[in-house]
C-alpha positions in Angstrom: 5.8 -25.5 -6.4 2.9 -28.1 -8.3 4.7 -30.8 -9.8 1.5 -33.0 -10.5 -0.7 -33.0 -13.0 -4.2 -33.9 -11.1 -4.0 -36.8 -8.3 -2.2 -39.6 -10.3 -0.3 -38.8 -12.9 3.4 -36.5 -12.4 3.8 -33.0 -14.9 5.3 -34.1 -18.2 9.1 -34.4 -18.0 8.9 -34.5 -13.4 10.6 -37.7 -12.0 10.2 -38.6 -8.6 11.3 -41.1 -5.9 9.4 -41.7 -2.6 9.9 -43.8 0.3 8.5 -47.4 -0.3 9.9 -49.4 2.8 12.1 -48.7 5.6 15.5 -50.4 5.3 16.8 -49.6 8.7 16.5 -47.6 11.6 19.6 -46.2 13.9 18.9 -44.1 17.3 21.7 -41.9 19.0 20.7 -40.2 22.2 19.0 -37.3 20.6 18.3 -38.3 17.0 16.4 -40.6 14.9 18.1 -41.4 11.5 15.6 -43.7 9.2 17.1 -45.3 5.8 14.2 -45.5 3.4 14.4 -47.4 0.1 12.5 -45.6 -3.0 11.2 -49.4 -4.3 10.4 -52.4 -2.1 13.1 -54.4 -1.2 12.9 -58.7 -1.8 16.0 -59.8 -2.9 19.8 -58.4 -2.3 19.9 -57.5 -6.0 16.8 -55.2 -5.5 19.6 -52.6 -3.3 21.2 -52.2 -6.8 21.0 -49.1 -8.4 18.1 -48.5 -5.8 17.7 -45.0 -4.4 17.7 -44.1 -0.6 16.0 -41.6 0.6 17.3 -40.3 4.3 15.2 -39.2 7.0 16.3 -37.6 10.1 14.4 -36.6 13.1 15.4 -34.5 16.2 14.6 -31.8 18.7 15.4 -28.1 19.2 13.5 -27.7 22.4 10.4 -29.4 24.3 7.1 -29.7 21.9 8.9 -29.4 18.8 10.4 -31.9 16.2 12.4 -31.4 13.6 12.3 -33.6 10.0 15.3 -33.7 8.0 14.7 -35.1 4.2 18.1 -35.5 2.6 18.4 -37.6 -0.9 22.4 -36.7 -1.9 24.5 -35.1 1.4 27.6 -34.1 -0.5 26.6 -30.9 -1.4 28.3 -28.1 0.3 26.9 -26.6 3.7 26.6 -22.9 2.4 24.6 -20.7 5.0 22.3 -18.7 5.8 20.8 -20.3 8.1 18.2 -19.3 10.4 19.6 -18.7 14.0 17.7 -21.0 16.1 17.6 -20.9 20.0 17.8 -24.8 20.9 17.5 -26.3 24.5 16.5 -29.8 23.6 15.1 -30.7 27.2 14.2 -34.4 27.7 14.4 -36.0 24.2 12.9 -39.7 24.4 13.6 -42.1 21.1 12.8 -45.9 20.8 12.8 -48.0 18.0 11.2 -51.3 17.3 13.2 -53.4 19.3 12.5 -51.7 22.6 8.5 -50.9 21.7 8.0 -55.1 20.4 5.8 -52.7 17.4 6.7 -51.8 13.8 7.4 -48.1 14.9 10.1 -45.7 15.8 9.5 -43.2 18.1 10.9 -39.9 19.3 9.3 -37.8 21.6 10.0 -34.4 22.9 7.8 -33.2 25.7 4.0 -33.7 24.9 4.9 -34.0 20.9 5.7 -37.6 19.7 6.4 -38.4 16.0 5.7 -42.0 15.4 7.5 -43.9 12.1 6.2 -46.7 10.4 8.9 -49.2 9.9 6.7 -51.7 8.4 4.3 -51.6 5.5 3.9 -48.1 3.7 5.4 -44.9 4.8 4.1 -43.2 7.5 5.4 -40.2 10.2 2.3 -39.8 12.8 3.0 -36.7 14.8 1.2 -37.4 18.0 0.2 -35.4 21.1 0.8 -37.7 23.7 -1.9 -36.0 26.1 -4.7 -36.9 24.4 -3.1 -39.6 21.7 -4.7 -37.4 19.0 -2.4 -36.8 15.7 -1.8 -33.5 14.6 -0.6 -34.4 11.1 1.2 -36.9 9.6 3.2 -37.1 6.4 1.8 -40.6 4.6 2.8 -42.8 1.8 2.6 -40.2 -1.1 3.6 -37.0 0.9 7.7 -36.8 0.8 9.1 -36.8 -3.1 12.8 -36.1 -4.0 12.1 -34.6 -7.7 13.4 -33.4 -10.9 11.5 -31.3 -13.2 11.7 -31.1 -17.4 14.8 -28.7 -16.9 16.8 -31.0 -14.9 16.2 -29.1 -11.4 16.1 -30.9 -8.2 13.9 -30.2 -5.9 12.3 -32.0 -2.1 8.7 -31.7 -1.3 6.6 -33.0 1.8 3.0 -32.9 2.2 1.3 -32.9 5.8 -2.5 -34.1 6.4 -5.2 -31.7 7.0 -8.4 -32.7 9.0 -11.5 -31.7 8.1 -12.8 -28.1 9.2 -8.5 -27.8 9.6 -7.5 -23.9 9.0 -3.9 -22.9 8.4 -2.8 -19.2 9.0 0.2 -16.9 8.6 3.4 -17.6 5.8 4.0 -13.5 6.5 2.4 -10.9 5.6 0.2 -11.4 3.4 -2.7 -9.4 2.0 -5.4 -12.0 0.5 -7.7 -13.8 3.1 -6.1 -14.7 6.6 -7.1 -18.4 6.0 -4.6 -19.8 3.5 -6.6 -23.1 2.6 -6.5 -23.1 -1.2 -4.0 -20.8 -2.0 -0.4 -21.0 -3.2 2.2 -19.0 -1.7 6.0 -18.8 -2.6 8.3 -17.4 0.3 10.2 -14.7 -1.6 10.6 -11.4 -0.6 9.4 -8.7 -3.1 8.7 -4.9 -3.4 4.9 -5.5 -4.2 2.9 -3.2 -2.6 -0.2 -4.8 -0.7 -2.5 -5.4 -3.5 -1.1 -8.7 -4.7 -0.3 -12.2 -3.6 3.3 -10.3 -3.4 4.6 -9.8 0.3 7.5 -7.9 1.6 7.7 -9.9 4.6 7.8 -13.9 3.8 7.9 -16.5 6.6 8.1 -20.4 6.1 6.0 -20.8 9.0 2.4 -21.4 9.4 -0.5 -22.2 12.0 -3.1 -24.6 12.1 -6.5 -24.7 13.6 -5.6 -28.2 14.7 -3.1 -26.9 17.4 0.2 -27.2 15.7 2.4 -25.3 13.9 4.7 -26.2 11.0 8.2 -24.1 10.4 10.3 -24.6 7.5 13.8 -24.4 7.9 15.2 -23.2 4.7 15.9 -19.1 4.0 15.9 -19.8 -0.1 12.5 -19.4 -1.7 9.6 -22.2 -0.1 6.9 -22.9 -2.1 3.5 -23.6 -0.4 0.7 -25.4 -2.3 -1.9 -25.1 1.4 -4.9 -27.6 -0.3 -4.1 -26.8 -3.6 -1.7 -29.5 -5.0 -4.0 -31.8 -3.0 -6.8 -30.9 -1.5 -6.3 -32.4 2.1 -2.5 -31.7 1.9 -0.3 -28.6 3.2 3.0 -28.9 0.8 6.1 -27.5 1.0 8.9 -28.1 -1.7 12.6 -26.7 -2.0 15.3 -26.5 -4.4 18.3 -28.8 -3.8 18.8 -32.1 -2.2 17.4 -31.8 1.2 14.6 -30.2 3.2 14.2 -29.3 7.1 11.2 -29.0 9.1 9.7 -28.5 12.4 6.4 -29.4 13.9 5.7 -27.4 16.5 3.1 -28.5 19.3 0.3 -26.3 20.8 -2.4 -27.3 22.1 -3.7 -23.5 21.7 -2.8 -21.3 19.0 -0.9 -19.2 21.8 1.3 -22.4 22.6 1.8 -22.9 19.3 3.4 -19.2 19.1 4.9 -19.2 22.6 7.1 -22.3 21.1 7.8 -21.0 17.7 8.7 -17.7 18.7 11.3 -19.1 21.5 13.0 -21.3 18.6 13.8 -18.3 16.6 13.7 -15.5 18.8 11.0 -12.9 21.0 10.6 -9.6 20.0 12.6 -6.9 21.8 10.9 -5.1 24.6 10.1 -1.1 22.5 10.3 2.2 24.2 6.8 3.8 25.6 7.5 6.7 23.6 7.2 4.7 20.4 3.3 4.2 21.2 2.7 7.7 20.6 1.8 9.4 17.2 4.6 9.2 14.4 3.9 12.5 11.8 5.8 12.2 8.5 7.1 14.6 6.1 5.7 12.1 3.7 8.0 10.8 0.6 8.0 13.1 -2.5 6.5 16.3 -0.7 8.5 19.7 -0.7 9.5 20.2 2.9 12.2 22.4 4.8 12.8 23.1 8.5 9.7 25.7 8.3 7.4 23.5 6.5 8.3 20.8 9.5 8.0 23.6 12.0 4.1 24.4 10.9 3.3 20.9 11.0 4.8 20.7 14.8 2.9 24.0 15.9 -0.4 23.1 14.0 -0.6 19.5 16.0 0.0 21.6 19.1 -2.2 24.7 18.8 -4.9 22.1 18.1 -3.8 20.0 21.1 -2.7 16.9 19.0 -0.2 14.8 21.3 2.8 14.0 19.2 5.5 11.6 20.2 7.7 11.4 17.0 8.8 13.4 13.9 9.8 11.3 10.9 12.1 12.7 8.2 11.7 10.8 5.1 13.7 10.0 2.0 14.6 13.3 0.7 16.2 14.7 3.9 19.1 13.6 1.9 20.2 15.1 -1.4 18.8 13.5 -4.2 20.8 11.0 -6.6 22.4 10.7 -3.3 20.6 8.2 -1.3 21.8 6.7 1.0 24.6 9.1 2.0 23.4 9.9 5.3 24.3 13.6 4.4 21.4 16.3 5.1 20.7 18.0 2.2 22.4 21.4 3.1 20.2 23.5 0.5 17.0 22.4 2.5 18.5 21.6 6.0 21.4 24.0 6.4 21.7 23.4 10.1 20.4 20.1 11.3 21.6 19.5 14.3 19.9 22.6 15.4 17.2 21.8 14.1 16.9 18.9 15.9 17.7 20.3 18.8 15.1 22.5 18.5 12.3 19.2 17.8 13.7 17.5 20.6 13.4 20.8 23.1 9.5 20.4 22.2 9.1 16.8 23.4 9.8 15.1 20.4 11.5 11.9 19.2 13.5 12.0 15.8 13.4 9.3 13.1 14.8 9.4 9.9 14.7 7.3 6.4 17.3 4.8 5.6 18.2 2.0 3.0 20.7 -0.6 2.3 21.2 0.9 -1.3 24.0 2.7 -2.1 24.0 5.3 -5.6 26.7 5.8 -7.3 26.6 9.3 -6.7 26.8 8.7 -2.9 30.0 9.4 -1.2 29.8 6.0 0.3 29.7 4.5 -3.0 33.7 5.1 -3.5 34.5 4.5 -0.3 32.5 0.9 -0.3 33.8 -0.3 -3.5 37.6 0.7 -2.6 37.1 -1.1 0.8 35.2 -4.5 -0.1 32.0 -3.4 1.3 29.7 -3.8 -1.2 28.1 -6.6 -3.2 29.9 -8.0 -6.2 29.4 -10.1 -9.4 31.0 -12.7 -10.0 33.7 -11.3 -12.0 35.0 -9.0 -8.9 33.2 -6.0 -9.8 30.4 -4.3 -7.8 26.9 -5.5 -8.5 24.8 -2.6 -9.5 22.1 -1.7 -11.6 20.0 1.6 -12.0 16.3 0.7 -10.2 15.6 2.8 -7.2 19.0 4.7 -7.4 21.1 5.7 -10.2 23.9 3.3 -10.6 23.2 1.8 -6.7 25.1 -0.9 -5.0 24.0 -3.1 -2.0 25.8 -3.1 1.1 27.4 -6.4 1.9 26.4 -7.4 5.6 27.8 -10.7 5.5 30.9 -9.0 5.9 31.8 -7.9 9.3 33.7 -4.6 8.2 31.1 -3.7 6.0 28.5 -3.9 8.8 30.6 -2.0 11.3 31.1 0.6 8.5 27.6 0.9 7.8 26.7 0.9 11.7 29.5 4.2 11.9 27.6 6.3 9.5 24.4 5.7 11.3 26.1 6.7 14.7 26.9 10.1 13.3 23.1 10.6 13.0 22.3 9.6 16.6 25.2 12.0 17.8 23.2 14.6 15.9 19.9 13.7 17.9 18.2 11.4 15.5 16.4 8.4 17.7 15.2 6.2 15.2 15.3 4.3 11.6 12.7 3.7 9.6 14.6 0.8 8.2 12.8 1.0 4.6 13.3 -2.0 1.5 15.7 -5.1 1.8 13.7 -6.9 -0.7 15.2 -6.9 -4.4 18.2 -8.7 -3.9 19.9 -10.2 -6.5 20.7 -13.6 -6.9 23.7 -13.8 -9.5 25.8 -12.3 -7.2 28.8 -13.5 -5.0 28.7 -12.8 -1.1 31.9 -12.1 1.1 31.4 -14.6 3.5 30.4 -17.8 0.5 26.7 -17.5 1.1 24.4 -19.1 -1.2 22.8 -16.2 -3.2 19.4 -17.9 -3.1 19.3 -18.4 0.4 20.7 -14.6 0.6 17.5 -13.2 -1.2 15.0 -13.3 1.9 17.8 -13.7 4.6 19.5 -9.9 3.8 16.9 -8.2 5.4 17.5 -10.3 8.4 21.1 -8.9 8.3 20.3 -5.6 7.6 17.5 -5.0 10.4 19.5 -6.6 13.0 22.9 -4.1 11.9 20.8 -0.8 12.5 18.9 -2.2 15.9 22.0 -3.5 17.3 23.3 -0.2 17.1 20.6 1.4 18.8 20.7 -0.8 21.3 24.2 -0.2 22.0 23.8 3.3 21.7 20.5 4.2 23.9 20.6 0.4 25.9 17.9 -2.5 25.3 14.2 -1.1 25.7 15.2 1.9 24.0 15.7 1.0 20.0 13.1 0.9 17.7 12.9 0.4 14.1 10.2 0.8 11.3 11.2 -1.8 9.0 9.2 -3.0 5.9 10.7 -6.3 5.4 11.1 -9.2 7.1 11.7 -13.0 7.3 11.9 -15.7 10.0 13.5 -14.2 13.4 12.5 -10.7 11.8 10.1 -10.2 14.9 13.5 -9.6 17.1 13.9 -6.4 15.7 10.5 -4.4 16.1 8.5 -2.5 14.7 7.1 -3.1 11.2 4.6 -1.4 8.8 2.4 -2.5 6.5 4.3 -1.2 3.3 2.5 0.8 0.3 -1.2 0.8 0.7 -3.5 2.7 -1.7 -5.7 5.4 -0.1 -9.2 3.3 -0.2 -11.2 1.3 1.6 -10.2 -2.1 -0.2 -6.5 -1.3 0.7 -7.8 -0.3 4.4 -8.9 -3.7 5.0 -6.3 -5.7 2.8 -3.6 -4.1 5.1 -5.1 -5.5 8.2 -5.3 -8.8 6.5 -2.0 -8.6 6.1 -1.0 -7.3 9.8 -3.5 -10.3 11.4 -0.9 -12.7 9.0 2.0 -11.8 10.0 1.1 -11.4 13.9 0.5 -15.1 13.5 3.5 -15.9 12.1 5.2 -14.5 15.5 5.3 -10.9 15.0 4.3 -8.8 18.2 4.7 -5.2 16.6 2.9 -4.0 13.6 1.8 -0.2 11.7 0.4 0.8 8.5 -0.2 4.6 7.0 -2.8 6.2 8.4 -5.1 6.9 5.3 -2.9 5.0 3.0 0.0 5.7 1.1 -0.2 6.0 -2.5 -2.8 8.7 -3.8 -4.6 11.1 -1.6 -7.5 9.8 0.3 -10.7 11.3 0.5 -11.6 12.7 4.2 -14.1 9.9 4.4 -11.2 7.1 4.0 -8.4 9.4 6.3 -10.7 10.0 9.4 -12.2 6.1 9.0 -8.3 4.8 8.9 -7.4 7.0 12.1 -9.1 4.9 14.8 -8.0 1.5 12.9 -4.1 3.5 13.0 -4.1 4.9 16.5 -5.7 1.6 17.6 -3.1 -0.4 16.4 0.1 -1.3 18.8 2.1 1.6 16.5 0.5 4.6 14.9 2.1 6.8 11.7 0.7 9.5 9.6 2.5 9.2 6.0 1.9 9.6 2.6 3.4 9.5 -0.8 3.1 12.7 -2.7 0.4 14.4 -0.2 0.6 15.4 3.3 -1.2 13.5 6.0 -1.5 16.5 8.6 -5.0 16.1 9.8 -6.0 19.6 9.4 -5.3 19.0 5.1 -8.7 17.4 5.1 -11.0 18.9 7.2 -11.9 20.2 10.6 -13.6 17.3 11.6 -10.3 14.7 10.9 -8.9 17.1 13.8 -11.1 16.2 16.1 -11.3 12.8 15.4 -7.0 12.8 15.5 -7.3 14.2 19.2 -9.7 12.2 20.5 -8.3 8.7 19.4 -4.8 9.9 20.0 -5.5 10.7 23.5 -7.6 7.4 23.9 -4.7 5.6 22.8 -2.6 7.8 25.0 -5.0 6.7 27.9 -4.7 3.3 27.5 -0.9 2.7 27.5 -1.0 0.8 31.2 -3.1 -1.5 29.0 -1.2 -1.3 25.9 2.4 -1.4 27.4 1.4 -4.5 29.6 0.4 -6.3 26.2 4.2 -5.0 24.8 5.8 -6.7 27.2 4.0 -9.6 26.5 5.0 -9.5 23.5 8.5 -9.3 24.7 8.3 -12.1 27.2 5.7 -15.0 25.4 6.0 -13.8 21.8 2.1 -13.2 21.6 1.1 -10.2 19.7 -0.3 -6.9 20.7 -2.7 -6.7 17.7 -4.3 -10.6 18.0 -6.7 -12.3 15.1 -9.9 -13.3 16.3 -8.9 -17.2 16.3 -6.0 -16.3 18.4 -7.9 -15.1 21.4 -11.0 -17.7 20.7 -9.4 -20.8 18.9 -12.7 -22.6 20.2 -15.5 -20.4 18.5 -16.2 -21.9 15.2 -17.2 -18.2 14.1 -14.3 -16.8 14.9 -12.2 -19.0 12.5 -12.2 -16.9 9.6 -12.7 -13.5 10.7 -10.4 -10.8 9.0 -12.0 -7.4 9.2 -11.6 -6.9 12.9 -9.1 -8.0 15.8 -7.9 -8.1 19.4 -5.7 -4.9 21.1 -4.0 -7.4 23.6 -6.4 -10.1 24.9 -9.3 -7.7 26.4 -10.4 -4.7 23.6 -12.0 -5.8 20.3 -11.8 -3.4 17.5 -13.7 -3.5 14.4 -12.5 -0.9 12.3 -15.1 1.0 9.9 -14.6 0.4 6.1 -17.2 2.6 5.3 -17.8 6.3 4.4 -21.4 5.6 5.6 -20.2 4.1 9.1 -22.2 0.5 8.5 -19.7 -2.3 10.8 -20.3 -5.9 11.0 -18.6 -7.1 14.0 -18.5 -10.6 15.2 -19.2 -10.2 19.4 -17.9 -13.8 20.9 -19.7 -15.5 23.9 -20.5 -13.4 27.1 -21.5 -9.9 27.7 -19.3 -7.1 25.7 -19.0 -4.0 26.9 -18.7 -0.9 24.3 -15.7 1.6 25.8 -16.9 4.5 24.1 -20.6 4.6 24.6 -21.0 1.9 28.0 -23.6 -0.1 25.6 -23.5 -4.3 26.2 -24.3 -6.5 23.2 -23.9 -10.6 24.3 -22.2 -12.7 21.8 -21.8 -15.1 20.3 -23.1 -13.5 16.9 -23.0 -11.0 14.7 -23.7 -7.3 15.2 -24.9 -4.6 11.8 -23.9 -1.0 13.4 -23.5 2.5 12.3 -20.8 4.5 13.8 -19.9 8.4 13.1 -16.5 9.1 12.3 -15.7 9.7 15.9 -16.3 6.6 16.6 -15.7 3.2 16.0 -16.8 -0.8 17.8 -14.3 -0.7 20.5 -15.7 -3.6 23.2 -14.1 -4.6 26.2 -14.0 -8.5 26.9 -16.4 -9.6 29.7 -14.2 -10.2 32.9 -11.8 -7.6 32.5 -9.9 -5.6 34.5 -9.0 -3.2 32.3 -6.0 -0.3 33.4 -6.6 3.0 32.2 -4.0 5.4 32.9 -4.1 9.0 34.8 -2.6 10.6 31.7 -3.3 11.4 27.7 -0.9 13.3 26.7 2.3 11.4 25.8 2.9 7.8 26.3 6.1 7.8 28.4 5.2 8.6 32.0 4.9 6.3 35.1 1.6 4.4 33.8 0.9 3.1 37.5 0.7 6.3 39.0 -2.8 7.2 39.2 -4.1 4.2 37.4 -7.7 3.3 37.5 -9.0 0.2 37.0 -11.9 -0.4 35.0 -13.9 -3.6 36.4 -15.9 -5.4 33.6 -18.8 -7.5 34.1 -16.5 -9.4 36.5 -18.1 -13.2 37.2 -18.7 -14.1 41.0 -15.8 -16.0 42.0 -13.5 -13.6 39.7 -9.6 -13.8 40.7 -7.0 -12.4 38.5 -3.7 -10.5 38.5 -3.0 -7.0 36.5 0.1 -5.5 36.0 0.9 -2.2 34.8 4.3 -1.2 33.9 6.2 1.7 36.7 9.4 2.8 35.5 11.2 -0.6 35.8 9.5 -2.3 37.4 5.6 -2.8 37.6 2.7 -2.4 39.9 0.4 -5.6 40.4 -3.3 -5.5 41.4 -4.9 -8.9 42.4 -8.6 -8.6 42.2 -11.0 -11.0 43.3 -14.6 -11.1 43.6 -17.1 -12.7 46.2 -20.7 -11.9 46.0 -21.6 -8.5 45.2 -18.1 -7.2 46.4 -14.5 -7.2 45.0 -11.3 -6.9 47.1 -8.6 -5.2 45.5 -5.0 -5.2 46.7 -1.6 -3.4 45.1 1.6 -4.5 45.5 4.2 -1.8 44.0 1.4 1.2 43.4 4.2 4.3 43.5 1.0 6.7 44.0 -2.8 7.0 44.7 -4.7 4.7 42.1 -8.3 4.2 41.8 -11.1 1.3 41.0 -14.4 1.9 39.3 -16.8 -1.1 38.5 -18.7 -0.2 35.3 -22.0 1.4 35.9 -21.0 2.6 39.6 -18.7 5.4 40.8 -15.3 5.6 40.9 -13.5 4.9 44.0 -10.5 6.6 44.9 -7.4 4.9 46.7 -5.1 7.3 48.4 -1.3 6.7 48.3 0.3 4.4 50.7 -3.1 2.5 51.0 -2.9 -1.3 49.2 -6.4 -2.9 49.7 -9.8 -1.4 48.9 -13.0 -3.3 48.7 -15.5 -1.9 46.5 -19.4 -3.0 45.3 -20.4 -4.5 42.2 
């Protein structure tokens, strides 16, 4: 939200209070509180009728410094608040009488906040390892404002340096670099073609080696170089604002700290990495149609892991009642049993809305489980479902009730849920726990997805729970997987979907998917075939559409061949992908990574949003044209095409042309790439029969490659000395192999734990 008319003037009707002079500093063991007057104090009389701005510095964990800016402190403490994982570590505080200088400091790990106690207002955030100022709050940064309508706001502006780029703020479909953008953190069901987003996250990551998380669940307005070109501004309505500066120095370090603070992604089951096939949304389907799809995949040798039933598995006007439409599915338990006998997992669509005709509406109303109006009546509207109400997940009894309904589906054979919607949450309602409706608008999705995910973990066990979720906010990364929402079936929309996924990855989300071929409309065969490699080289892969089927043979025979090629390629990469998933769970680093995350020092990678790294070693550049022309940015070193063996040396842009059965897929130099012995399904023992491909290992190379194996892992240590590479295995369950690039494969029998090969 903008408050100024240019740099010098406020907008008409806007008034502003700014901290001008530090009056006092109070230190405790873990906080530093600064009281700043809003005008210079030269006499005692100047303290009369003079507002104060209170700024409190604190630290929830090493390398993170929190700042709370307050005007009036008498407001009610109404939730919700983001659930942060706090581990304060070693906090050091010093005041002017201790430093001997006009500065007060709070240090957490390598990050220090320095508050000037004399002269103009200033707070600098410094990386003490090199003395570099990462960002700062300057004399015109902090503002307590009132607009022309009498609404109160608190604003902060943090400096941006020359060449600094800002990323993140959730799943946003415009340019990956957010400089010059105005972003409101407000969940909306707006598709992928506008500035609205399903997944809004008040966190941004800077190329200067830090991140900023605004700890406010309500609407947060960001002006990234738009109110003031050299500032990243954020503001909220009310009397207080809390934010955290998160230290790096690398983007990966920032994400590790941020996800440690807000929550790391859960482990996802191996079977979820396989291909998901959907009934699609409004298409007609019954068991015969579903069986025809499954048979068609098997007859064409297309590995399939999950079958998804979209909305109309329930009766029209009854969503959500979690009752199979008896006219379409007279024997749901038998149907699910027959599908599962074929090795398939089952996903069904749900949402948190309860249509008036659903049997759950009367029950929810009677038991007080639906969100209410201020007069005590049930909040309702006709958008999406006639007379629908909204489950109140702030009520623990309502959560248990909702989970119990889903538990019945799990007993029938359902394995996971597509948790759709959760964005259009009203703000003129009353919540069971008294939550602030403005704060609940974005936060609702967190409670919704958490309720479903925790049920799955309780029933299936940790590591077996998985969602296909559309909406989220900060912390939502704990409940994977998320998909990109309703995109059109065009090359342009394919690219905007990728930008959304990369933006979400830089907001702490580890797993992401999208509708292969696009959702709205019917893709032509070229779009569908180009989208297939992109979808199957994403962390999760789903064929889904709105009013048309997405089975490959509905397009042409070549689409079938492309589906087979890239599905089997993905299955063969499971030893590598499963470990990338473990890294997402353990460190908070996404499976699909923007180039800037892996190559932060490469200025050529800073703005690239048409390609990505899959894990840390594979470069994927989707093709966004029917003709097959694609520009690929290749960072420094000699990169090897996984599909052709051809090599390209960077850093430079390369123009290539690819057939529908190909895509730029490059292996990073210095890589040990584990490839599985099987390509038919994702949930085998990844270490059994694994082949370690050695790609451009430099002399002196030493690395450790971990391959998930059952409940444990096999660990391979690789060392190159001159023309020889020594590979040692610990925990390999059977035979394995080594294949240096361009040389013959070396088989290693079971029980042999070391081999030396020539390169």
